[in-house]
MMTF fields as JSON, N, C-alpha, C and O atoms, coordinates in Angstrom:
{
  "mmtfVersion": "1.0.0",
  "mmtfProducer": "UNKNOWN",
  "numBonds": 311,
  "numAtoms": 312,
  "numGroups": 78,
  "numChains": 1,
  "numModels": 1,
  "chainsPerModel": [1],
  "groupsPerChain": [78],
  "chainIdList": ["A"],
  "bondAtomList": [4, 2, 8, 6, 12, 10, 16, 14, 20, 18, 24, 22, 28, 26, 32, 30, 36, 34, 40, 38, 44, 42, 48, 46, 52, 50, 56, 54, 60, 58, 64, 62, 68, 66, 72, 70, 76, 74, 80, 78, 84, 82, 88, 86, 92, 90, 96, 94, 100, 98, 104, 102, 108, 106, 112, 110, 116, 114, 120, 118, 124, 122, 128, 126, 132, 130, 136, 134, 140, 138, 144, 142, 148, 146, 152, 150, 156, 154, 160, 158, 164, 162, 168, 166, 172, 170, 176, 174, 180, 178, 184, 182, 188, 186, 192, 190, 196, 194, 200, 198, 204, 202, 208, 206, 212, 210, 216, 214, 220, 218, 224, 222, 228, 226, 232, 230, 236, 234, 240, 238, 244, 242, 248, 246, 252, 250, 256, 254, 260, 258, 264, 262, 268, 266, 272, 270, 276, 274, 280, 278, 284, 282, 288, 286, 292, 290, 296, 294, 300, 298, 304, 302, 308, 306],
  "bondOrderList": [1, 1, 1, 1, 1, 1, 1, 1, 1, 1, 1, 1, 1, 1, 1, 1, 1, 1, 1, 1, 1, 1, 1, 1, 1, 1, 1, 1, 1, 1, 1, 1, 1, 1, 1, 1, 1, 1, 1, 1, 1, 1, 1, 1, 1, 1, 1, 1, 1, 1, 1, 1, 1, 1, 1, 1, 1, 1, 1, 1, 1, 1, 1, 1, 1, 1, 1, 1, 1, 1, 1, 1, 1, 1, 1, 1, 1],
  "groupList": [{"groupName": "MET", "atomNameList": ["N", "CA", "C", "O"], "elementList": ["N", "C", "C", "O"], "formalChargeList": [0, 0, 0, 0], "bondAtomList": [1, 0, 2, 1, 3, 2], "bondOrderList": [1, 1, 2], "singleLetterCode": "M", "chemCompType": "L-PEPTIDE LINKING"}, {"groupName": "SER", "atomNameList": ["N", "CA", "C", "O"], "elementList": ["N", "C", "C", "O"], "formalChargeList": [0, 0, 0, 0], "bondAtomList": [1, 0, 2, 1, 3, 2], "bondOrderList": [1, 1, 2], "singleLetterCode": "S", "chemCompType": "L-PEPTIDE LINKING"}, {"groupName": "ILE", "atomNameList": ["N", "CA", "C", "O"], "elementList": ["N", "C", "C", "O"], "formalChargeList": [0, 0, 0, 0], "bondAtomList": [1, 0, 2, 1, 3, 2], "bondOrderList": [1, 1, 2], "singleLetterCode": "I", "chemCompType": "L-PEPTIDE LINKING"}, {"groupName": "THR", "atomNameList": ["N", "CA", "C", "O"], "elementList": ["N", "C", "C", "O"], "formalChargeList": [0, 0, 0, 0], "bondAtomList": [1, 0, 2, 1, 3, 2], "bondOrderList": [1, 1, 2], "singleLetterCode": "T", "chemCompType": "L-PEPTIDE LINKING"}, {"groupName": "ASP", "atomNameList": ["N", "CA", "C", "O"], "elementList": ["N", "C", "C", "O"], "formalChargeList": [0, 0, 0, 0], "bondAtomList": [1, 0, 2, 1, 3, 2], "bondOrderList": [1, 1, 2], "singleLetterCode": "D", "chemCompType": "L-PEPTIDE LINKING"}, {"groupName": "PRO", "atomNameList": ["N", "CA", "C", "O"], "elementList": ["N", "C", "C", "O"], "formalChargeList": [0, 0, 0, 0], "bondAtomList": [1, 0, 2, 1, 3, 2], "bondOrderList": [1, 1, 2], "singleLetterCode": "P", "chemCompType": "L-PEPTIDE LINKING"}, {"groupName": "ALA", "atomNameList": ["N", "CA", "C", "O"], "elementList": ["N", "C", "C", "O"], "formalChargeList": [0, 0, 0, 0], "bondAtomList": [1, 0, 2, 1, 3, 2], "bondOrderList": [1, 1, 2], "singleLetterCode": "A", "chemCompType": "L-PEPTIDE LINKING"}, {"groupName": "LEU", "atomNameList": ["N", "CA", "C", "O"], "elementList": ["N", "C", "C", "O"], "formalChargeList": [0, 0, 0, 0], "bondAtomList": [1, 0, 2, 1, 3, 2], "bondOrderList": [1, 1, 2], "singleLetterCode": "L", "chemCompType": "L-PEPTIDE LINKING"}, {"groupName": "GLN", "atomNameList": ["N", "CA", "C", "O"], "elementList": ["N", "C", "C", "O"], "formalChargeList": [0, 0, 0, 0], "bondAtomList": [1, 0, 2, 1, 3, 2], "bondOrderList": [1, 1, 2], "singleLetterCode": "Q", "chemCompType": "L-PEPTIDE LINKING"}, {"groupName": "ARG", "atomNameList": ["N", "CA", "C", "O"], "elementList": ["N", "C", "C", "O"], "formalChargeList": [0, 0, 0, 0], "bondAtomList": [1, 0, 2, 1, 3, 2], "bondOrderList": [1, 1, 2], "singleLetterCode": "R", "chemCompType": "L-PEPTIDE LINKING"}, {"groupName": "GLU", "atomNameList": ["N", "CA", "C", "O"], "elementList": ["N", "C", "C", "O"], "formalChargeList": [0, 0, 0, 0], "bondAtomList": [1, 0, 2, 1, 3, 2], "bondOrderList": [1, 1, 2], "singleLetterCode": "E", "chemCompType": "L-PEPTIDE LINKING"}, {"groupName": "GLY", "atomNameList": ["N", "CA", "C", "O"], "elementList": ["N", "C", "C", "O"], "formalChargeList": [0, 0, 0, 0], "bondAtomList": [1, 0, 2, 1, 3, 2], "bondOrderList": [1, 1, 2], "singleLetterCode": "G", "chemCompType": "PEPTIDE LINKING"}, {"groupName": "CYS", "atomNameList": ["N", "CA", "C", "O"], "elementList": ["N", "C", "C", "O"], "formalChargeList": [0, 0, 0, 0], "bondAtomList": [1, 0, 2, 1, 3, 2], "bondOrderList": [1, 1, 2], "singleLetterCode": "C", "chemCompType": "L-PEPTIDE LINKING"}, {"groupName": "ASN", "atomNameList": ["N", "CA", "C", "O"], "elementList": ["N", "C", "C", "O"], "formalChargeList": [0, 0, 0, 0], "bondAtomList": [1, 0, 2, 1, 3, 2], "bondOrderList": [1, 1, 2], "singleLetterCode": "N", "chemCompType": "L-PEPTIDE LINKING"}, {"groupName": "VAL", "atomNameList": ["N", "CA", "C", "O"], "elementList": ["N", "C", "C", "O"], "formalChargeList": [0, 0, 0, 0], "bondAtomList": [1, 0, 2, 1, 3, 2], "bondOrderList": [1, 1, 2], "singleLetterCode": "V", "chemCompType": "L-PEPTIDE LINKING"}, {"groupName": "PHE", "atomNameList": ["N", "CA", "C", "O"], "elementList": ["N", "C", "C", "O"], "formalChargeList": [0, 0, 0, 0], "bondAtomList": [1, 0, 2, 1, 3, 2], "bondOrderList": [1, 1, 2], "singleLetterCode": "F", "chemCompType": "L-PEPTIDE LINKING"}, {"groupName": "HIS", "atomNameList": ["N", "CA", "C", "O"], "elementList": ["N", "C", "C", "O"], "formalChargeList": [0, 0, 0, 0], "bondAtomList": [1, 0, 2, 1, 3, 2], "bondOrderList": [1, 1, 2], "singleLetterCode": "H", "chemCompType": "L-PEPTIDE LINKING"}, {"groupName": "LYS", "atomNameList": ["N", "CA", "C", "O"], "elementList": ["N", "C", "C", "O"], "formalChargeList": [0, 0, 0, 0], "bondAtomList": [1, 0, 2, 1, 3, 2], "bondOrderList": [1, 1, 2], "singleLetterCode": "K", "chemCompType": "L-PEPTIDE LINKING"}],
  "groupTypeList": [0, 1, 2, 3, 2, 3, 4, 5, 6, 7, 7, 6, 8, 7, 9, 10, 6, 11, 12, 6, 10, 7, 3, 4, 5, 10, 11, 13, 14, 2, 11, 3, 15, 6, 6, 10, 11, 7, 11, 16, 7, 5, 5, 11, 14, 17, 1, 5, 15, 3, 9, 6, 10, 0, 10, 10, 9, 9, 9, 3, 8, 9, 3, 11, 9, 5, 7, 17, 4, 2, 2, 9, 4, 7, 10, 6, 9, 11],
  "groupIdList": [1, 2, 3, 4, 5, 6, 7, 8, 9, 10, 11, 12, 13, 14, 15, 16, 17, 18, 19, 20, 21, 22, 23, 24, 25, 26, 27, 28, 29, 30, 31, 32, 33, 34, 35, 36, 37, 38, 39, 40, 41, 42, 43, 44, 45, 46, 47, 48, 49, 50, 51, 52, 53, 54, 55, 56, 57, 58, 59, 60, 61, 62, 63, 64, 65, 66, 67, 68, 69, 70, 71, 72, 73, 74, 75, 76, 77, 78],
  "secStructList": [7, 7, 7, 7, 7, 7, 7, 2, 2, 2, 2, 6, 6, 2, 2, 2, 2, 1, 3, 3, 3, 3, 3, 7, 6, 6, 7, 7, 3, 3, 3, 3, 3, 3, 7, 1, 1, 6, 6, 1, 7, 7, 6, 6, 7, 7, 7, 1, 1, 7, 2, 2, 2, 2, 2, 6, 6, 6, 6, 6, 7, 7, 7, 7, 7, 7, 2, 2, 2, 2, 2, 2, 2, 2, 2, 2, 2, 7],
  "xCoordList": [109.286, 110.549, 111.134, 110.808, 112.079, 113.26, 114.719, 115.359, 115.417, 116.384, 117.407, 116.918, 118.019, 119.125, 120.334, 121.39, 120.409, 120.849, 121.97, 121.786, 123.154, 124.298, 125.046, 125.569, 125.389, 125.731, 125.453, 124.351, 126.433, 126.387, 125.472, 124.66, 126.197, 125.6, 124.73, 124.934, 124.134, 123.05, 121.377, 120.196, 122.311, 121.603, 120.637, 119.482, 122.189, 121.76, 120.942, 120.411, 121.109, 120.739, 119.04, 118.277, 118.663, 117.318, 116.39, 115.168, 117.079, 115.946, 116.758, 116.605, 117.182, 117.339, 116.083, 115.662, 115.686, 114.999, 113.986, 113.386, 113.232, 112.049, 110.924, 110.243, 111.108, 110.206, 111.311, 112.044, 111.446, 112.49, 112.268, 111.256, 112.823, 112.18, 114.265, 115.431, 113.641, 114.614, 115.12, 114.4, 116.417, 116.599, 117.796, 118.555, 117.942, 119.498, 119.923, 119.628, 120.959, 122.515, 122.191, 123.101, 120.795, 120.327, 119.191, 118.798, 118.573, 117.947, 116.502, 115.791, 115.944, 114.804, 114.495, 115.225, 113.655, 112.514, 112.265, 111.546, 113.081, 113.274, 111.373, 110.464, 111.421, 110.18, 110.353, 110.949, 109.953, 110.003, 109.975, 109.984, 109.959, 111.162, 109.83, 109.374, 109.202, 109.038, 109.388, 109.303, 109.948, 110.478, 109.384, 108.474, 109.181, 108.327, 108.25, 109.266, 106.873, 106.611, 106.305, 106.264, 106.148, 105.757, 104.052, 103.188, 103.761, 102.574, 102.106, 100.961, 103.485, 103.24, 103.91, 105.054, 103.307, 104.138, 105.485, 106.207, 106.012, 107.528, 107.625, 106.951, 108.653, 108.587, 108.85, 109.305, 108.236, 108.095, 106.828, 106.681, 106.054, 105.09, 103.227, 102.665, 102.924, 101.473, 100.917, 101.446, 99.391, 98.837, 97.737, 97.655, 96.816, 96.075, 95.152, 94.304, 94.093, 93.296, 93.689, 94.859, 91.781, 92.246, 91.693, 91.174, 92.041, 91.523, 89.757, 88.965, 89.544, 87.926, 87.376, 86.706, 87.822, 87.835, 88.079, 87.212, 88.984, 88.92, 88.64, 89.227, 87.819, 86.689, 86.072, 86.229, 85.219, 84.262, 84.457, 83.469, 85.2, 85.76, 85.127, 84.612, 85.625, 85.692, 84.276, 84.069, 83.372, 82.119, 81.548, 80.554, 81.777, 80.645, 81.035, 80.138, 82.441, 82.565, 83.387, 84.496, 82.382, 82.862, 83.008, 82.009, 84.036, 84.444, 84.747, 84.918, 84.702, 84.598, 83.951, 83.772, 83.22, 82.618, 82.811, 83.969, 81.985, 81.617, 82.239, 81.878, 83.286, 83.992, 82.918, 82.951, 81.971, 80.981, 80.781, 81.632, 80.118, 80.183, 81.938, 81.741, 82.677, 83.907, 84.926, 85.621, 84.223, 84.581, 83.464, 83.846, 82.099, 80.696, 81.525, 81.686, 81.912, 82.362, 83.593, 83.458, 84.534, 85.476, 84.902, 85.107, 84.344, 83.647, 83.312, 83.704, 82.629, 81.961, 82.658, 82.213, 83.811, 84.97, 85.702, 86.427, 85.553, 85.641, 86.829, 87.499],
  "yCoordList": [94.378, 94.09, 95.775, 96.577, 95.61, 96.985, 96.944, 96.632, 97.476, 97.268, 98.428, 99.273, 98.674, 99.669, 100.272, 99.699, 101.415, 101.053, 102.26, 103.26, 101.862, 102.368, 102.926, 103.875, 102.579, 103.197, 104.459, 104.901, 105.003, 106.516, 107.256, 108.171, 106.187, 106.427, 105.415, 104.703, 105.016, 103.51, 104.892, 105.058, 105.481, 106.07, 107.381, 107.781, 107.838, 109.084, 109.488, 110.518, 107.72, 107.149, 106.714, 107.052, 105.948, 105.624, 107.636, 107.729, 108.522, 109.972, 110.211, 109.094, 110.658, 111.331, 110.392, 111.014, 108.998, 108.662, 108.982, 109.588, 108.771, 109.004, 107.664, 107.35, 107.159, 106.141, 104.975, 105.449, 103.681, 102.808, 101.917, 101.632, 100.659, 99.562, 98.442, 98.505, 97.725, 97.363, 95.973, 95.057, 95.56, 94.692, 93.879, 94.492, 92.176, 91.798, 92.35, 93.303, 91.058, 91.485, 90.518, 90.693, 89.325, 89.033, 89.276, 88.588, 91.433, 91.724, 91.593, 92.276, 90.74, 90.324, 91.472, 92.304, 91.521, 92.547, 91.834, 90.839, 92.405, 92.047, 92.751, 92.089, 94.1, 94.816, 96.518, 96.979, 97.074, 98.307, 99.94, 99.862, 100.601, 101.545, 102.872, 102.8, 103.729, 105.005, 105.549, 105.282, 106.694, 107.544, 108.067, 108.201, 108.591, 109.061, 110.653, 111.347, 111.21, 112.531, 112.85, 113.806, 110.989, 111.162, 111.572, 110.888, 112.557, 113.404, 114.287, 114.723, 114.67, 115.908, 116.976, 116.676, 118.702, 119.454, 119.623, 119.403, 119.932, 120.236, 121.83, 122.845, 121.567, 123.032, 124.167, 124.103, 125.647, 126.514, 126.714, 127.662, 125.404, 125.346, 125.196, 124.516, 126.499, 126.537, 125.819, 125.359, 125.186, 124.678, 125.903, 126.734, 126.14, 127.494, 126.89, 127.456, 125.216, 124.897, 125.389, 125.571, 125.726, 125.386, 124.206, 123.387, 124.388, 122.745, 122.845, 122.037, 124.021, 123.71, 122.995, 121.971, 123.849, 123.67, 122.046, 121.497, 121.275, 120.452, 119.383, 118.398, 119.224, 118.696, 118.85, 117.898, 120.036, 120.32, 119.677, 119.999, 119.098, 118.358, 116.974, 116.418, 116.695, 115.631, 114.56, 113.347, 115.992, 115.868, 115.739, 115.018, 116.179, 116.189, 115.915, 115.797, 115.693, 115.502, 113.742, 113.481, 112.994, 111.571, 110.734, 110.198, 110.495, 109.612, 108.042, 107.529, 107.552, 106.41, 105.346, 105.641, 103.891, 103.238, 102.373, 101.97, 101.667, 100.673, 99.173, 98.377, 98.968, 97.538, 96.606, 95.993, 96.504, 95.161, 95.706, 95.2, 96.66, 96.816, 96.437, 95.696, 96.729, 96.919, 95.066, 94.765, 94.234, 93.026, 92.584, 91.939, 92.599, 91.945, 92.087, 91.222, 93.378, 93.772, 92.302, 91.631, 92.401, 91.377, 90.161, 89.678, 89.637, 88.416, 88.085, 87.191, 88.822, 89.0, 89.172, 89.005, 89.534, 89.329, 88.238, 87.827, 87.592, 85.62, 85.727, 84.718],
  "zCoordList": [111.852, 111.914, 111.209, 110.334, 112.172, 111.715, 111.822, 112.826, 110.074, 109.754, 109.784, 109.034, 110.037, 110.235, 109.577, 109.845, 108.689, 108.107, 107.767, 107.072, 108.456, 108.051, 107.571, 108.154, 106.358, 105.124, 104.761, 104.435, 104.822, 104.422, 103.086, 102.951, 102.186, 100.142, 100.4, 99.417, 100.864, 100.857, 101.595, 101.29, 102.571, 102.816, 102.55, 102.699, 101.951, 100.294, 99.139, 98.721, 98.646, 97.892, 97.882, 96.978, 99.007, 99.391, 99.964, 100.083, 100.131, 100.745, 99.206, 98.714, 98.638, 96.962, 95.686, 94.711, 95.925, 95.608, 95.891, 95.003, 97.243, 97.476, 97.79, 98.766, 96.594, 96.387, 95.661, 94.792, 95.93, 95.307, 95.134, 95.774, 94.247, 93.904, 94.766, 94.376, 95.839, 96.258, 95.875, 96.273, 95.054, 94.21, 94.998, 95.749, 94.735, 94.904, 93.564, 92.843, 93.555, 93.531, 91.983, 91.173, 91.349, 90.573, 89.455, 88.513, 90.306, 90.383, 90.513, 89.776, 91.424, 92.277, 92.684, 93.224, 92.488, 93.64, 94.546, 94.447, 96.085, 97.444, 98.105, 98.606, 97.835, 98.164, 97.957, 96.984, 98.653, 97.752, 98.876, 100.105, 98.5, 99.703, 99.795, 98.654, 100.356, 100.496, 101.752, 102.95, 100.749, 102.384, 102.775, 101.957, 104.466, 105.259, 104.769, 104.789, 104.297, 104.817, 102.608, 101.833, 102.54, 100.853, 100.637, 101.187, 99.922, 100.073, 100.68, 100.798, 101.259, 102.122, 101.367, 101.024, 100.848, 101.02, 100.759, 101.731, 99.784, 100.69, 101.466, 101.289, 102.291, 102.852, 101.791, 100.649, 102.854, 101.818, 100.441, 99.669, 100.549, 99.345, 100.279, 101.137, 99.229, 99.967, 99.502, 98.49, 99.927, 98.756, 98.439, 99.344, 97.181, 96.861, 97.116, 96.426, 98.218, 98.062, 99.541, 99.876, 101.006, 102.224, 102.29, 101.532, 103.846, 104.346, 104.243, 103.759, 104.829, 104.086, 103.014, 103.149, 101.317, 100.319, 100.189, 99.51, 100.655, 100.545, 101.065, 100.618, 101.997, 103.171, 101.966, 101.202, 101.442, 100.806, 99.07, 98.411, 98.478, 97.771, 97.327, 96.357, 99.143, 99.79, 100.033, 100.02, 100.285, 100.997, 99.622, 99.706, 98.228, 97.025, 95.951, 95.116, 95.465, 94.226, 94.74, 95.207, 94.42, 94.286, 93.35, 92.87, 92.974, 91.757, 92.354, 93.46, 90.769, 91.302, 91.018, 89.836, 91.171, 91.447, 91.853, 91.742, 92.461, 93.812, 93.591, 92.725, 94.601, 94.149, 93.752, 92.686, 94.613, 93.631, 92.758, 92.027, 91.956, 90.57, 89.314, 88.35, 89.421, 89.738, 88.967, 87.996, 90.473, 89.794, 89.167, 88.191, 89.231, 88.657, 87.077, 86.215, 87.1, 85.805, 84.851, 83.828, 85.779, 85.822, 85.605, 84.491, 86.249, 85.843, 84.619, 83.87, 84.527, 83.04, 81.662, 80.527, 82.076, 80.793, 80.914, 80.008, 82.212, 82.308, 81.788, 81.567]
}
């Protein structure tokens, strides 16, 4: 589903926020909003790493734990 926003003030608020929780007048959370383009560098900003360096790090620097291990530990806490 797509909702078209025509209120210029609301559009400006959403653009400025980048990410926001949307609530009804009573304060109940309806959902979240995330602007397109988040996770990308702003115009004029250059990463200190080349694409090749980033790919190399993805291949060689694994962090975290397997999901099955996390679930097992959580179940053990019971």
